[in-house]
All heavy atoms as TSV, in Angstrom:
chain	resi	resn	atom	element	x	y	z
A	1	MET	N	N	-12.664	234.930	186.587
A	1	MET	CA	C	-12.358	234.335	185.405
A	1	MET	C	C	-13.079	235.061	184.223
A	1	MET	O	O	-14.270	235.313	184.325
A	1	MET	CB	C	-12.665	232.868	185.359
A	1	MET	CG	C	-12.305	232.146	184.057
A	1	MET	SD	S	-12.554	230.437	184.286
A	1	MET	CE	C	-11.335	229.855	183.193
A	2	ASN	N	N	-12.481	235.373	183.152
A	2	ASN	CA	C	-13.074	236.045	181.989
A	2	ASN	C	C	-13.928	235.088	181.140
A	2	ASN	O	O	-13.435	234.083	180.640
A	2	ASN	CB	C	-11.994	236.619	181.091
A	2	ASN	CG	C	-12.542	237.416	179.961
A	2	ASN	OD1	O	-13.709	237.342	179.578
A	2	ASN	ND2	N	-11.642	238.164	179.363
A	3	LYS	N	N	-15.258	235.300	181.169
A	3	LYS	CA	C	-16.107	234.367	180.526
A	3	LYS	C	C	-16.112	234.540	178.996
A	3	LYS	O	O	-16.677	233.797	178.289
A	3	LYS	CB	C	-17.541	234.510	181.031
A	3	LYS	CG	C	-17.683	234.104	182.455
A	3	LYS	CD	C	-19.084	234.166	182.927
A	3	LYS	CE	C	-19.118	233.718	184.420
A	3	LYS	NZ	N	-20.528	233.618	184.853
A	4	ASN	N	N	-15.486	235.621	178.512
A	4	ASN	CA	C	-15.393	235.835	177.035
A	4	ASN	C	C	-14.159	235.242	176.466
A	4	ASN	O	O	-13.985	235.262	175.239
A	4	ASN	CB	C	-15.412	237.356	176.801
A	4	ASN	CG	C	-16.701	238.013	177.157
A	4	ASN	OD1	O	-17.728	237.384	176.984
A	4	ASN	ND2	N	-16.635	239.202	177.623
A	5	LEU	N	N	-13.338	234.643	177.287
A	5	LEU	CA	C	-12.166	233.988	176.741
A	5	LEU	C	C	-12.464	232.639	176.159
A	5	LEU	O	O	-13.194	231.812	176.751
A	5	LEU	CB	C	-11.143	233.808	177.953
A	5	LEU	CG	C	-9.817	233.183	177.610
A	5	LEU	CD1	C	-9.015	234.143	176.645
A	5	LEU	CD2	C	-9.014	232.980	178.896
A	6	ASN	N	N	-11.995	232.398	174.989
A	6	ASN	CA	C	-12.276	231.154	174.298
A	6	ASN	C	C	-11.018	230.213	174.274
A	6	ASN	O	O	-9.907	230.796	174.120
A	6	ASN	CB	C	-12.730	231.338	172.858
A	6	ASN	CG	C	-14.073	232.062	172.795
A	6	ASN	OD1	O	-14.912	231.696	173.525
A	6	ASN	ND2	N	-14.163	232.999	171.888
A	7	TYR	N	N	-11.236	229.006	174.421
A	7	TYR	CA	C	-10.125	228.035	174.387
A	7	TYR	C	C	-10.286	227.204	173.127
A	7	TYR	O	O	-11.323	226.605	172.880
A	7	TYR	CB	C	-10.214	227.129	175.600
A	7	TYR	CG	C	-9.184	226.015	175.581
A	7	TYR	CD1	C	-7.810	226.249	175.710
A	7	TYR	CD2	C	-9.627	224.707	175.369
A	7	TYR	CE1	C	-6.872	225.266	175.687
A	7	TYR	CE2	C	-8.618	223.673	175.347
A	7	TYR	CZ	C	-7.360	223.946	175.466
A	7	TYR	OH	O	-6.386	222.879	175.418
A	8	PHE	N	N	-9.255	227.195	172.244
A	8	PHE	CA	C	-9.336	226.477	171.023
A	8	PHE	C	C	-8.486	225.241	171.139
A	8	PHE	O	O	-7.261	225.269	171.026
A	8	PHE	CB	C	-8.871	227.406	169.817
A	8	PHE	CG	C	-9.727	228.638	169.708
A	8	PHE	CD1	C	-9.336	229.795	170.215
A	8	PHE	CD2	C	-10.893	228.529	169.012
A	8	PHE	CE1	C	-10.100	230.915	170.038
A	8	PHE	CE2	C	-11.695	229.603	168.928
A	8	PHE	CZ	C	-11.302	230.822	169.369
A	9	LYS	N	N	-9.102	224.154	171.339
A	9	LYS	CA	C	-8.413	222.869	171.535
A	9	LYS	C	C	-7.917	222.252	170.202
A	9	LYS	O	O	-6.816	221.770	170.180
A	9	LYS	CB	C	-9.388	221.874	172.156
A	9	LYS	CG	C	-8.790	220.524	172.463
A	9	LYS	CD	C	-9.765	219.593	173.085
A	9	LYS	CE	C	-9.233	218.261	173.349
A	9	LYS	NZ	N	-10.192	217.370	173.865
A	10	ASN	N	N	-8.695	222.349	169.147
A	10	ASN	CA	C	-8.254	221.680	167.948
A	10	ASN	C	C	-8.069	222.663	166.758
A	10	ASN	O	O	-8.542	222.486	165.655
A	10	ASN	CB	C	-9.374	220.710	167.541
A	10	ASN	CG	C	-9.471	219.572	168.535
A	10	ASN	OD1	O	-8.487	219.125	168.997
A	10	ASN	ND2	N	-10.679	219.170	168.868
A	11	SER	N	N	-7.437	223.725	167.025
A	11	SER	CA	C	-7.155	224.718	165.976
A	11	SER	C	C	-6.075	224.161	164.974
A	11	SER	O	O	-5.266	223.342	165.349
A	11	SER	CB	C	-6.752	226.092	166.549
A	11	SER	OG	O	-5.500	225.909	167.224
A	12	GLU	N	N	-6.223	224.544	163.735
A	12	GLU	CA	C	-5.361	223.969	162.696
A	12	GLU	C	C	-5.245	224.980	161.621
A	12	GLU	O	O	-6.224	225.590	161.221
A	12	GLU	CB	C	-5.960	222.622	162.169
A	12	GLU	CG	C	-5.086	221.956	161.124
A	12	GLU	CD	C	-5.661	220.644	160.755
A	12	GLU	OE1	O	-6.741	220.273	161.180
A	12	GLU	OE2	O	-4.994	219.949	159.939
A	13	ILE	N	N	-3.997	225.163	161.113
A	13	ILE	CA	C	-3.800	226.058	159.943
A	13	ILE	C	C	-3.274	225.110	158.845
A	13	ILE	O	O	-2.364	224.439	158.990
A	13	ILE	CB	C	-2.777	227.138	160.254
A	13	ILE	CG1	C	-3.248	228.050	161.386
A	13	ILE	CG2	C	-2.442	227.869	159.059
A	13	ILE	CD1	C	-2.315	229.034	161.913
A	14	VAL	N	N	-3.997	225.267	157.694
A	14	VAL	CA	C	-3.563	224.450	156.554
A	14	VAL	C	C	-3.106	225.428	155.475
A	14	VAL	O	O	-3.871	226.298	155.033
A	14	VAL	CB	C	-4.764	223.610	155.985
A	14	VAL	CG1	C	-4.312	222.873	154.792
A	14	VAL	CG2	C	-5.219	222.628	157.131
A	15	PHE	N	N	-1.910	225.302	154.994
A	15	PHE	CA	C	-1.361	226.209	154.037
A	15	PHE	C	C	-0.529	225.357	153.050
A	15	PHE	O	O	0.600	225.007	153.338
A	15	PHE	CB	C	-0.469	227.266	154.716
A	15	PHE	CG	C	0.109	228.266	153.793
A	15	PHE	CD1	C	-0.704	229.356	153.374
A	15	PHE	CD2	C	1.432	228.252	153.380
A	15	PHE	CE1	C	-0.202	230.249	152.536
A	15	PHE	CE2	C	1.883	229.171	152.449
A	15	PHE	CZ	C	1.120	230.256	152.085
A	16	GLN	N	N	-1.129	225.036	151.964
A	16	GLN	CA	C	-0.541	224.167	150.942
A	16	GLN	C	C	-1.315	224.184	149.661
A	16	GLN	O	O	-2.501	224.652	149.640
A	16	GLN	CB	C	-0.352	222.822	151.471
A	16	GLN	CG	C	-1.646	222.082	151.721
A	16	GLN	CD	C	-1.513	220.761	152.447
A	16	GLN	OE1	O	-0.497	220.606	153.211
A	16	GLN	NE2	N	-2.395	219.860	152.308
A	17	TRP	N	N	-0.766	223.632	148.587
A	17	TRP	CA	C	-1.473	223.449	147.366
A	17	TRP	C	C	-2.709	222.604	147.611
A	17	TRP	O	O	-2.570	221.496	148.231
A	17	TRP	CB	C	-0.617	222.885	146.344
A	17	TRP	CG	C	-1.251	222.834	144.954
A	17	TRP	CD1	C	-1.860	221.760	144.352
A	17	TRP	CD2	C	-1.337	223.845	144.039
A	17	TRP	NE1	N	-2.330	222.074	143.178
A	17	TRP	CE2	C	-2.022	223.434	142.965
A	17	TRP	CE3	C	-1.023	225.208	144.069
A	17	TRP	CZ2	C	-2.350	224.188	141.846
A	17	TRP	CZ3	C	-1.323	226.002	142.970
A	17	TRP	CH2	C	-1.982	225.448	141.901
A	18	GLY	N	N	-3.905	222.983	147.227
A	18	GLY	CA	C	-5.116	222.258	147.444
A	18	GLY	C	C	-5.760	222.384	148.806
A	18	GLY	O	O	-6.654	221.712	149.199
A	19	ALA	N	N	-5.279	223.372	149.563
A	19	ALA	CA	C	-5.770	223.590	150.956
A	19	ALA	C	C	-7.265	223.947	150.950
A	19	ALA	O	O	-7.954	223.547	151.896
A	19	ALA	CB	C	-4.976	224.632	151.662
A	20	ILE	N	N	-7.803	224.635	149.914
A	20	ILE	CA	C	-9.195	224.906	149.870
A	20	ILE	C	C	-10.042	223.648	149.827
A	20	ILE	O	O	-11.082	223.615	150.520
A	20	ILE	CB	C	-9.514	225.888	148.737
A	20	ILE	CG1	C	-8.866	227.290	149.007
A	20	ILE	CG2	C	-10.974	226.011	148.496
A	20	ILE	CD1	C	-9.046	228.269	147.997
A	21	GLU	N	N	-9.622	222.632	149.073
A	21	GLU	CA	C	-10.346	221.452	149.023
A	21	GLU	C	C	-10.314	220.703	150.326
A	21	GLU	O	O	-11.235	219.916	150.683
A	21	GLU	CB	C	-9.816	220.510	147.879
A	21	GLU	CG	C	-10.066	221.046	146.473
A	21	GLU	CD	C	-11.545	221.140	146.127
A	21	GLU	OE1	O	-12.347	220.221	146.547
A	21	GLU	OE2	O	-11.934	222.039	145.480
A	22	TYR	N	N	-9.281	220.900	151.107
A	22	TYR	CA	C	-9.202	220.269	152.407
A	22	TYR	C	C	-10.281	220.676	153.297
A	22	TYR	O	O	-10.793	219.934	154.212
A	22	TYR	CB	C	-7.786	220.637	153.021
A	22	TYR	CG	C	-7.583	220.071	154.438
A	22	TYR	CD1	C	-7.199	218.717	154.585
A	22	TYR	CD2	C	-7.796	220.876	155.569
A	22	TYR	CE1	C	-7.011	218.224	155.789
A	22	TYR	CE2	C	-7.584	220.279	156.812
A	22	TYR	CZ	C	-7.188	219.002	156.942
A	22	TYR	OH	O	-7.012	218.446	158.162
A	23	VAL	N	N	-10.842	221.867	153.063
A	23	VAL	CA	C	-11.963	222.414	153.925
A	23	VAL	C	C	-13.129	221.433	153.883
A	23	VAL	O	O	-13.860	221.315	154.900
A	23	VAL	CB	C	-12.329	223.804	153.477
A	23	VAL	CG1	C	-13.574	224.274	154.137
A	23	VAL	CG2	C	-11.189	224.832	153.657
A	24	ARG	N	N	-13.333	220.773	152.754
A	24	ARG	CA	C	-14.443	219.785	152.640
A	24	ARG	C	C	-14.365	218.628	153.649
A	24	ARG	O	O	-15.348	218.052	154.009
A	24	ARG	CB	C	-14.572	219.206	151.246
A	24	ARG	CG	C	-14.849	220.214	150.169
A	24	ARG	CD	C	-14.882	219.410	148.839
A	24	ARG	NE	N	-15.027	220.280	147.714
A	24	ARG	CZ	C	-16.208	220.528	147.084
A	24	ARG	NH1	N	-17.284	219.982	147.581
A	24	ARG	NH2	N	-16.302	221.320	146.050
A	25	LYS	N	N	-13.175	218.369	154.162
A	25	LYS	CA	C	-12.946	217.262	155.076
A	25	LYS	C	C	-13.103	217.632	156.518
A	25	LYS	O	O	-13.037	216.766	157.396
A	25	LYS	CB	C	-11.552	216.666	154.802
A	25	LYS	CG	C	-11.300	216.196	153.488
A	25	LYS	CD	C	-9.834	215.713	153.270
A	25	LYS	CE	C	-9.594	215.355	151.858
A	25	LYS	NZ	N	-8.178	215.019	151.632
A	26	LEU	N	N	-13.210	218.888	156.781
A	26	LEU	CA	C	-13.263	219.308	158.157
A	26	LEU	C	C	-14.538	218.932	158.918
A	26	LEU	O	O	-15.564	218.857	158.228
A	26	LEU	CB	C	-13.085	220.874	158.255
A	26	LEU	CG	C	-11.794	221.464	157.769
A	26	LEU	CD1	C	-11.874	223.029	157.823
A	26	LEU	CD2	C	-10.633	221.041	158.631
A	27	GLU	N	N	-14.402	218.645	160.171
A	27	GLU	CA	C	-15.591	218.421	161.040
A	27	GLU	C	C	-15.544	219.384	162.124
A	27	GLU	O	O	-14.448	219.807	162.554
A	27	GLU	CB	C	-15.428	217.006	161.541
A	27	GLU	CG	C	-15.479	215.886	160.579
A	27	GLU	CD	C	-15.307	214.539	161.129
A	27	GLU	OE1	O	-15.072	214.412	162.338
A	27	GLU	OE2	O	-15.398	213.593	160.420
A	28	GLY	N	N	-16.689	219.785	162.566
A	28	GLY	CA	C	-16.739	220.723	163.703
A	28	GLY	C	C	-18.045	221.528	163.590
A	28	GLY	O	O	-18.919	221.208	162.867
A	29	LYS	N	N	-18.104	222.506	164.501
A	29	LYS	CA	C	-19.318	223.292	164.571
A	29	LYS	C	C	-19.047	224.728	164.087
A	29	LYS	O	O	-20.010	225.351	163.579
A	29	LYS	CB	C	-19.796	223.395	166.048
A	29	LYS	CG	C	-20.215	222.022	166.610
A	29	LYS	CD	C	-20.707	222.156	168.047
A	29	LYS	CE	C	-21.124	220.799	168.562
A	29	LYS	NZ	N	-21.527	220.855	169.939
A	30	ARG	N	N	-17.871	225.272	164.314
A	30	ARG	CA	C	-17.549	226.674	163.972
A	30	ARG	C	C	-16.236	226.811	163.412
A	30	ARG	O	O	-15.288	226.099	163.683
A	30	ARG	CB	C	-17.679	227.528	165.208
A	30	ARG	CG	C	-19.039	227.581	165.842
A	30	ARG	CD	C	-19.100	228.584	167.027
A	30	ARG	NE	N	-18.225	228.060	168.085
A	30	ARG	CZ	C	-18.710	227.351	169.054
A	30	ARG	NH1	N	-19.978	226.968	169.169
A	30	ARG	NH2	N	-17.860	226.952	170.046
A	31	ALA	N	N	-16.064	227.818	162.496
A	31	ALA	CA	C	-14.808	228.128	161.799
A	31	ALA	C	C	-14.621	229.639	161.655
A	31	ALA	O	O	-15.665	230.303	161.533
A	31	ALA	CB	C	-14.656	227.401	160.482
A	32	ALA	N	N	-13.462	230.096	161.672
A	32	ALA	CA	C	-13.131	231.427	161.341
A	32	ALA	C	C	-12.267	231.528	160.082
A	32	ALA	O	O	-11.373	230.739	159.994
A	32	ALA	CB	C	-12.389	232.140	162.514
A	33	ILE	N	N	-12.618	232.468	159.172
A	33	ILE	CA	C	-11.803	232.617	157.977
A	33	ILE	C	C	-11.177	233.992	158.188
A	33	ILE	O	O	-11.770	235.031	158.248
A	33	ILE	CB	C	-12.702	232.593	156.712
A	33	ILE	CG1	C	-13.480	231.321	156.595
A	33	ILE	CG2	C	-11.865	232.947	155.446
A	33	ILE	CD1	C	-14.577	231.398	155.588
A	34	LEU	N	N	-9.818	234.042	158.244
A	34	LEU	CA	C	-9.046	235.264	158.477
A	34	LEU	C	C	-8.432	235.669	157.161
A	34	LEU	O	O	-7.693	234.863	156.565
A	34	LEU	CB	C	-7.994	235.006	159.555
A	34	LEU	CG	C	-8.426	234.378	160.899
A	34	LEU	CD1	C	-7.267	234.138	161.809
A	34	LEU	CD2	C	-9.532	235.252	161.558
A	35	THR	N	N	-8.689	236.870	156.711
A	35	THR	CA	C	-8.192	237.347	155.481
A	35	THR	C	C	-8.014	238.866	155.470
A	35	THR	O	O	-8.624	239.581	156.293
A	35	THR	CB	C	-9.063	236.932	154.356
A	35	THR	OG1	O	-8.587	237.353	153.103
A	35	THR	CG2	C	-10.524	237.436	154.529
A	36	ASP	N	N	-7.229	239.344	154.566
A	36	ASP	CA	C	-7.212	240.799	154.358
A	36	ASP	C	C	-8.036	241.155	153.121
A	36	ASP	O	O	-8.195	242.365	152.747
A	36	ASP	CB	C	-5.734	241.280	154.129
A	36	ASP	CG	C	-5.106	240.720	152.871
A	36	ASP	OD1	O	-5.792	240.067	152.103
A	36	ASP	OD2	O	-3.933	241.046	152.640
A	37	MET	N	N	-8.738	240.180	152.544
A	37	MET	CA	C	-9.643	240.292	151.484
A	37	MET	C	C	-9.043	240.908	150.179
A	37	MET	O	O	-9.724	241.263	149.218
A	37	MET	CB	C	-10.874	241.132	151.842
A	37	MET	CG	C	-11.844	240.395	152.700
A	37	MET	SD	S	-12.465	238.805	152.078
A	37	MET	CE	C	-13.649	239.403	150.922
A	38	SER	N	N	-7.759	240.892	150.066
A	38	SER	CA	C	-7.161	241.380	148.856
A	38	SER	C	C	-7.330	240.346	147.720
A	38	SER	O	O	-8.381	240.228	147.238
A	38	SER	CB	C	-5.666	241.795	149.082
A	38	SER	OG	O	-4.974	240.631	149.512
A	39	SER	N	N	-6.315	239.559	147.419
A	39	SER	CA	C	-6.423	238.579	146.359
A	39	SER	C	C	-7.297	237.434	146.720
A	39	SER	O	O	-8.066	236.976	145.814
A	39	SER	CB	C	-4.992	238.040	146.007
A	39	SER	OG	O	-4.404	237.472	147.151
A	40	MET	N	N	-7.347	236.967	148.019
A	40	MET	CA	C	-8.174	235.903	148.349
A	40	MET	C	C	-9.677	236.279	148.152
A	40	MET	O	O	-10.419	235.455	147.719
A	40	MET	CB	C	-7.980	235.441	149.863
A	40	MET	CG	C	-6.592	234.907	150.043
A	40	MET	SD	S	-6.227	233.467	149.137
A	40	MET	CE	C	-7.181	232.225	150.023
A	41	GLY	N	N	-10.076	237.466	148.434
A	41	GLY	CA	C	-11.456	237.842	148.245
A	41	GLY	C	C	-11.827	238.086	146.843
A	41	GLY	O	O	-12.785	237.693	146.286
A	42	LYS	N	N	-10.855	238.814	146.175
A	42	LYS	CA	C	-11.134	239.207	144.743
A	42	LYS	C	C	-11.177	237.997	143.841
A	42	LYS	O	O	-11.829	237.976	142.872
A	42	LYS	CB	C	-10.016	240.171	144.321
A	42	LYS	CG	C	-10.056	241.475	144.877
A	42	LYS	CD	C	-8.940	242.404	144.466
A	42	LYS	CE	C	-8.943	243.717	145.246
A	42	LYS	NZ	N	-7.725	244.485	144.957
A	43	LEU	N	N	-10.378	236.935	144.190
A	43	LEU	CA	C	-10.443	235.727	143.334
A	43	LEU	C	C	-11.461	234.742	143.671
A	43	LEU	O	O	-11.587	233.691	143.100
A	43	LEU	CB	C	-9.033	235.062	143.408
A	43	LEU	CG	C	-7.859	235.877	142.834
A	43	LEU	CD1	C	-6.551	235.203	143.084
A	43	LEU	CD2	C	-8.042	236.078	141.369
A	44	GLY	N	N	-12.314	235.015	144.735
A	44	GLY	CA	C	-13.401	234.173	145.080
A	44	GLY	C	C	-13.118	233.037	146.049
A	44	GLY	O	O	-13.966	232.242	146.311
A	45	PHE	N	N	-11.892	232.987	146.569
A	45	PHE	CA	C	-11.569	231.934	147.492
A	45	PHE	C	C	-12.302	231.980	148.777
A	45	PHE	O	O	-12.728	230.931	149.274
A	45	PHE	CB	C	-10.065	231.948	147.749
A	45	PHE	CG	C	-9.224	231.580	146.583
A	45	PHE	CD1	C	-8.248	232.431	146.125
A	45	PHE	CD2	C	-9.434	230.390	145.820
A	45	PHE	CE1	C	-7.459	232.179	144.965
A	45	PHE	CE2	C	-8.661	230.125	144.674
A	45	PHE	CZ	C	-7.698	230.998	144.271
A	46	VAL	N	N	-12.531	233.168	149.336
A	46	VAL	CA	C	-13.226	233.267	150.594
A	46	VAL	C	C	-14.720	232.798	150.438
A	46	VAL	O	O	-15.283	232.028	151.294
A	46	VAL	CB	C	-13.173	234.688	151.084
A	46	VAL	CG1	C	-14.076	234.931	152.365
A	46	VAL	CG2	C	-11.758	235.148	151.400
A	47	LYS	N	N	-15.292	233.174	149.293
A	47	LYS	CA	C	-16.723	232.743	149.057
A	47	LYS	C	C	-16.771	231.199	148.947
A	47	LYS	O	O	-17.701	230.547	149.420
A	47	LYS	CB	C	-17.218	233.444	147.810
A	47	LYS	CG	C	-18.661	233.247	147.588
A	47	LYS	CD	C	-19.185	233.993	146.314
A	47	LYS	CE	C	-19.172	235.441	146.592
A	47	LYS	NZ	N	-19.812	236.244	145.526
A	48	LYS	N	N	-15.768	230.651	148.245
A	48	LYS	CA	C	-15.702	229.208	148.053
A	48	LYS	C	C	-15.572	228.448	149.370
A	48	LYS	O	O	-16.234	227.439	149.643
A	48	LYS	CB	C	-14.543	228.805	147.088
A	48	LYS	CG	C	-14.573	227.413	146.582
A	48	LYS	CD	C	-13.428	227.322	145.552
A	48	LYS	CE	C	-13.726	226.138	144.607
A	48	LYS	NZ	N	-12.784	226.046	143.543
A	49	ILE	N	N	-14.664	228.929	150.220
A	49	ILE	CA	C	-14.441	228.355	151.519
A	49	ILE	C	C	-15.758	228.434	152.393
A	49	ILE	O	O	-16.117	227.431	152.977
A	49	ILE	CB	C	-13.226	228.998	152.250
A	49	ILE	CG1	C	-11.964	228.710	151.495
A	49	ILE	CG2	C	-13.143	228.587	153.704
A	49	ILE	CD1	C	-10.790	229.501	151.936
A	50	SER	N	N	-16.299	229.555	152.373
A	50	SER	CA	C	-17.563	229.768	153.098
A	50	SER	C	C	-18.637	228.758	152.607
A	50	SER	O	O	-19.420	228.171	153.428
A	50	SER	CB	C	-18.125	231.170	152.920
A	50	SER	OG	O	-17.334	232.085	153.493
A	51	SER	N	N	-18.737	228.555	151.312
A	51	SER	CA	C	-19.713	227.624	150.771
A	51	SER	C	C	-19.349	226.194	151.194
A	51	SER	O	O	-20.264	225.455	151.551
A	51	SER	CB	C	-19.674	227.711	149.246
A	51	SER	OG	O	-20.498	226.736	148.630
A	52	PHE	N	N	-18.091	225.740	151.127
A	52	PHE	CA	C	-17.752	224.444	151.597
A	52	PHE	C	C	-18.128	224.160	153.066
A	52	PHE	O	O	-18.657	223.181	153.486
A	52	PHE	CB	C	-16.284	224.158	151.480
A	52	PHE	CG	C	-15.805	224.032	149.978
A	52	PHE	CD1	C	-14.446	224.094	149.672
A	52	PHE	CD2	C	-16.678	223.909	148.961
A	52	PHE	CE1	C	-14.021	224.002	148.339
A	52	PHE	CE2	C	-16.276	223.761	147.644
A	52	PHE	CZ	C	-14.946	223.772	147.338
A	53	LEU	N	N	-17.860	225.177	153.855
A	53	LEU	CA	C	-18.168	225.057	155.326
A	53	LEU	C	C	-19.705	224.988	155.492
A	53	LEU	O	O	-20.174	224.197	156.311
A	53	LEU	CB	C	-17.528	226.263	156.111
A	53	LEU	CG	C	-16.064	226.294	156.168
A	53	LEU	CD1	C	-15.638	227.569	156.792
A	53	LEU	CD2	C	-15.599	225.172	157.016
A	54	ARG	N	N	-20.477	225.854	154.852
A	54	ARG	CA	C	-21.904	225.806	154.866
A	54	ARG	C	C	-22.454	224.476	154.522
A	54	ARG	O	O	-23.328	223.888	155.134
A	54	ARG	CB	C	-22.504	226.929	154.046
A	54	ARG	CG	C	-23.997	227.206	154.262
A	54	ARG	CD	C	-24.508	228.365	153.528
A	54	ARG	NE	N	-23.863	228.715	152.205
A	54	ARG	CZ	C	-22.956	229.628	151.993
A	54	ARG	NH1	N	-22.494	230.312	152.965
A	54	ARG	NH2	N	-22.507	229.766	150.810
A	55	ASP	N	N	-21.878	223.900	153.393
A	55	ASP	CA	C	-22.358	222.532	152.958
A	55	ASP	C	C	-22.077	221.476	154.020
A	55	ASP	O	O	-22.707	220.453	153.980
A	55	ASP	CB	C	-21.680	222.210	151.637
A	55	ASP	CG	C	-22.063	223.066	150.422
A	55	ASP	OD1	O	-23.096	223.755	150.580
A	55	ASP	OD2	O	-21.367	222.998	149.430
A	56	SER	N	N	-21.104	221.674	154.868
A	56	SER	CA	C	-20.712	220.760	155.925
A	56	SER	C	C	-21.421	221.068	157.276
A	56	SER	O	O	-21.114	220.572	158.274
A	56	SER	CB	C	-19.233	220.723	156.101
A	56	SER	OG	O	-18.570	220.268	154.970
A	57	ASN	N	N	-22.391	222.027	157.177
A	57	ASN	CA	C	-23.095	222.526	158.429
A	57	ASN	C	C	-22.119	222.991	159.479
A	57	ASN	O	O	-22.413	222.818	160.625
A	57	ASN	CB	C	-23.918	221.382	158.979
A	57	ASN	CG	C	-25.042	220.960	157.998
A	57	ASN	OD1	O	-25.745	221.732	157.440
A	57	ASN	ND2	N	-25.198	219.667	157.795
A	58	ILE	N	N	-21.135	223.741	158.972
A	58	ILE	CA	C	-20.229	224.402	159.952
A	58	ILE	C	C	-20.446	225.901	159.877
A	58	ILE	O	O	-20.469	226.491	158.798
A	58	ILE	CB	C	-18.719	224.104	159.601
A	58	ILE	CG1	C	-18.442	222.619	159.682
A	58	ILE	CG2	C	-17.802	224.925	160.443
A	58	ILE	CD1	C	-17.071	222.211	159.246
A	59	ASP	N	N	-20.844	226.497	161.011
A	59	ASP	CA	C	-21.038	227.905	161.092
A	59	ASP	C	C	-19.683	228.606	160.950
A	59	ASP	O	O	-18.728	228.236	161.681
A	59	ASP	CB	C	-21.720	228.295	162.465
A	59	ASP	CG	C	-21.996	229.737	162.612
A	59	ASP	OD1	O	-22.403	230.390	161.615
A	59	ASP	OD2	O	-21.821	230.228	163.710
A	60	SER	N	N	-19.602	229.609	160.114
A	60	SER	CA	C	-18.362	230.311	159.921
A	60	SER	C	C	-18.563	231.809	159.881
A	60	SER	O	O	-19.615	232.317	159.623
A	60	SER	CB	C	-17.702	229.886	158.529
A	60	SER	OG	O	-18.398	230.355	157.481
A	61	ARG	N	N	-17.519	232.507	160.214
A	61	ARG	CA	C	-17.431	233.942	160.179
A	61	ARG	C	C	-16.187	234.338	159.477
A	61	ARG	O	O	-15.099	233.745	159.638
A	61	ARG	CB	C	-17.430	234.555	161.610
A	61	ARG	CG	C	-18.632	234.271	162.460
A	61	ARG	CD	C	-19.823	235.025	161.970
A	61	ARG	NE	N	-20.949	234.838	162.826
A	61	ARG	CZ	C	-21.901	233.898	162.644
A	61	ARG	NH1	N	-21.794	233.023	161.643
A	61	ARG	NH2	N	-22.957	233.705	163.451
A	62	THR	N	N	-16.280	235.375	158.693
A	62	THR	CA	C	-15.083	235.912	157.972
A	62	THR	C	C	-14.628	237.140	158.669
A	62	THR	O	O	-15.451	238.102	158.938
A	62	THR	CB	C	-15.464	236.268	156.542
A	62	THR	OG1	O	-15.857	235.010	155.891
A	62	THR	CG2	C	-14.292	236.749	155.794
A	63	ILE	N	N	-13.382	237.158	159.036
A	63	ILE	CA	C	-12.786	238.335	159.658
A	63	ILE	C	C	-11.838	238.930	158.546
A	63	ILE	O	O	-10.798	238.434	158.281
A	63	ILE	CB	C	-12.004	238.016	160.949
A	63	ILE	CG1	C	-12.998	237.309	161.909
A	63	ILE	CG2	C	-11.312	239.137	161.529
A	63	ILE	CD1	C	-12.363	236.665	163.096
A	64	ALA	N	N	-12.271	240.054	158.006
A	64	ALA	CA	C	-11.613	240.591	156.814
A	64	ALA	C	C	-10.775	241.860	157.218
A	64	ALA	O	O	-10.468	242.704	156.296
A	64	ALA	CB	C	-12.647	240.944	155.741
A	65	SER	N	N	-10.466	242.008	158.472
A	65	SER	CA	C	-9.721	243.241	158.804
A	65	SER	C	C	-8.275	242.963	159.200
A	65	SER	O	O	-7.636	243.703	159.907
A	65	SER	CB	C	-10.439	243.843	160.036
A	65	SER	OG	O	-10.525	242.961	161.113
A	66	ILE	N	N	-7.743	241.839	158.754
A	66	ILE	CA	C	-6.427	241.418	158.984
A	66	ILE	C	C	-5.489	242.400	158.257
A	66	ILE	O	O	-5.656	242.554	156.956
A	66	ILE	CB	C	-6.070	240.018	158.600
A	66	ILE	CG1	C	-7.091	238.994	159.255
A	66	ILE	CG2	C	-4.654	239.598	158.860
A	66	ILE	CD1	C	-7.006	239.079	160.710
A	67	GLU	N	N	-4.491	243.043	158.871
A	67	GLU	CA	C	-3.637	243.914	158.190
A	67	GLU	C	C	-2.388	243.221	157.723
A	67	GLU	O	O	-1.960	242.242	158.319
A	67	GLU	CB	C	-3.155	245.032	159.193
A	67	GLU	CG	C	-4.311	245.911	159.590
A	67	GLU	CD	C	-3.805	247.049	160.543
A	67	GLU	OE1	O	-2.571	247.324	160.459
A	67	GLU	OE2	O	-4.585	247.483	161.360
A	68	LYS	N	N	-1.946	243.707	156.511
A	68	LYS	CA	C	-0.712	243.086	156.047
A	68	LYS	C	C	0.494	243.533	156.832
A	68	LYS	O	O	0.453	244.651	157.404
A	68	LYS	CB	C	-0.475	243.591	154.553
A	68	LYS	CG	C	-1.506	243.038	153.581
A	68	LYS	CD	C	-1.156	243.422	152.231
A	68	LYS	CE	C	-2.058	242.747	151.249
A	68	LYS	NZ	N	-1.640	242.981	149.850
A	69	GLY	N	N	1.475	242.653	156.992
A	69	GLY	CA	C	2.663	242.978	157.703
A	69	GLY	C	C	3.549	243.908	156.940
A	69	GLY	O	O	3.335	244.158	155.709
A	70	ALA	N	N	4.594	244.382	157.559
A	70	ALA	CA	C	5.497	245.348	156.904
A	70	ALA	C	C	6.144	244.724	155.689
A	70	ALA	O	O	6.415	245.372	154.656
A	70	ALA	CB	C	6.516	245.818	157.855
A	71	HIS	N	N	6.406	243.408	155.721
A	71	HIS	CA	C	7.060	242.730	154.637
A	71	HIS	C	C	6.134	242.637	153.412
A	71	HIS	O	O	6.606	242.282	152.306
A	71	HIS	CB	C	7.600	241.341	155.039
A	71	HIS	CG	C	6.545	240.393	155.453
A	71	HIS	ND1	N	5.820	240.485	156.615
A	71	HIS	CD2	C	5.962	239.359	154.768
A	71	HIS	CE1	C	5.008	239.495	156.741
A	71	HIS	NE2	N	5.003	238.782	155.603
A	72	ASP	N	N	4.893	242.714	153.555
A	72	ASP	CA	C	3.861	242.601	152.454
A	72	ASP	C	C	3.501	243.935	151.802
A	72	ASP	O	O	2.805	243.892	150.847
A	72	ASP	CB	C	2.602	241.999	153.044
A	72	ASP	CG	C	2.807	240.555	153.430
A	72	ASP	OD1	O	3.636	239.867	152.869
A	72	ASP	OD2	O	2.055	240.090	154.342
A	73	ARG	N	N	3.966	245.010	152.364
A	73	ARG	CA	C	3.586	246.382	151.866
A	73	ARG	C	C	4.483	246.775	150.715
A	73	ARG	O	O	5.504	246.488	150.575
A	73	ARG	CB	C	3.653	247.376	152.962
A	73	ARG	CG	C	2.567	247.087	154.006
A	73	ARG	CD	C	2.608	248.194	155.054
A	73	ARG	NE	N	1.670	247.655	156.101
A	73	ARG	CZ	C	1.754	247.999	157.319
A	73	ARG	NH1	N	2.668	248.856	157.771
A	73	ARG	NH2	N	0.956	247.515	158.228
């Protein structure tokens, strides 16, 4: 059995108006922020989300190497 394999029981994607404020309501220990760092990074949203998670004592990592799909180019 691969010991590096992670099982995500309660994963959730929130995509709607006000979704950044929803981050304040999250409970848990760890979170991942997936982004291509274009507009989300430049406009400060990633920093804001990281701050909300930190305030809730949730350890987070930002993965900024997400590539845009062919429809986004």
